[in-house]
C-alpha positions in Angstrom: 112.0 97.2 83.7 112.7 96.9 80.3 115.7 95.2 78.4 117.5 97.3 75.9 117.9 94.5 73.4 115.3 93.9 70.9 113.1 90.9 71.3 112.1 88.2 69.0 108.4 89.1 68.2 106.9 92.5 66.6 105.1 95.4 67.9 101.7 94.5 69.3 100.6 98.1 68.4 102.4 98.7 65.3 102.8 95.2 64.1 105.9 97.0 61.8 108.7 97.0 64.2 110.4 94.6 66.6 109.0 94.9 70.2 112.1 96.4 72.3 109.8 97.1 75.6 107.0 95.7 77.8 104.0 97.5 79.5 105.0 97.8 83.1 101.2 99.3 84.0 101.0 97.2 87.1 97.5 94.8 86.3 97.0 93.1 89.7 98.5 91.9 92.7 99.4 89.2 94.6 100.7 89.9 97.7 97.1 91.2 100.1 99.8 93.1 102.2 100.0 95.7 99.6 96.3 97.0 100.9 97.4 97.5 104.5 98.5 100.9 105.5 101.5 99.8 107.4 104.9 100.8 104.6 107.2 99.2 106.9 105.8 95.6 107.5 104.9 95.6 103.3 109.2 96.1 102.9 109.8 93.6 105.4 108.0 90.7 103.6 110.0 92.0 100.5 107.6 94.3 99.1 104.7 93.8 97.0 103.9 90.9 94.3 102.4 92.7 91.2 102.0 91.3 87.7 102.5 93.9 84.6 100.6 94.1 81.5 103.7 92.8 79.1 102.5 93.7 76.0 105.2 94.0 73.7 106.3 97.3 72.0 108.4 98.9 69.9 110.4 102.3 70.8 108.0 104.2 68.7 104.3 102.9 70.4 105.7 102.8 74.2 104.6 105.9 75.7 107.5 106.6 78.4 106.1 107.6 81.9 109.4 108.1 84.1 112.8 106.1 84.1 112.8 102.4 82.7 108.8 102.9 82.9 106.9 102.1 79.5 103.3 102.1 78.9 101.1 100.4 76.0 98.5 103.2 74.5 95.5 101.8 76.5 97.4 102.0 79.7 98.9 105.6 79.3 95.2 106.6 78.6 93.9 105.2 82.0 97.2 107.0 83.5 96.3 110.1 82.0 92.4 109.9 83.3 93.7 109.2 86.5 94.9 112.4 87.0 92.2 113.9 86.2 90.5 113.6 89.7 87.9 116.4 90.9 89.3 119.0 92.4 87.4 118.1 96.1 88.2 114.6 95.9 91.9 115.7 95.0 91.8 117.9 98.1 90.4 114.7 100.6 93.6 113.0 98.7 96.1 115.5 99.6 95.0 115.6 103.0 94.9 111.8 103.8 98.4 111.8 102.1 99.9 114.4 104.2 98.3 112.6 107.2 99.9 108.9 106.4 103.4 111.0 105.5 103.2 112.6 109.2 102.7 108.9 110.5 105.9 107.4 108.4 108.2 110.4 109.7 106.6 110.7 113.6 105.6 107.4 113.8 101.6 107.3 115.5 100.6 108.3 118.6 
């Protein structure tokens, strides 16, 4: 999460303006349970632990992708590219997500 105040460092992208945000792109997970399918077990263990990029950026260089979520230009490009998966993989992805959501909603039988 980003604070509204200015940091005491310059923007790592433009090197002109003071940094006001950090890149929130997740670059690694330290909790091996993040890769488990049981979401309730993950939540019971206080959620996943993760590391973010944290490149300091100014408001102009940061790419906002959601509520209080900003990416550096490099990670924003990766984020955009990840949305471009082939149609056959997108269909398989949707099928699995429906199955997972159904199991979470109704419990696995």
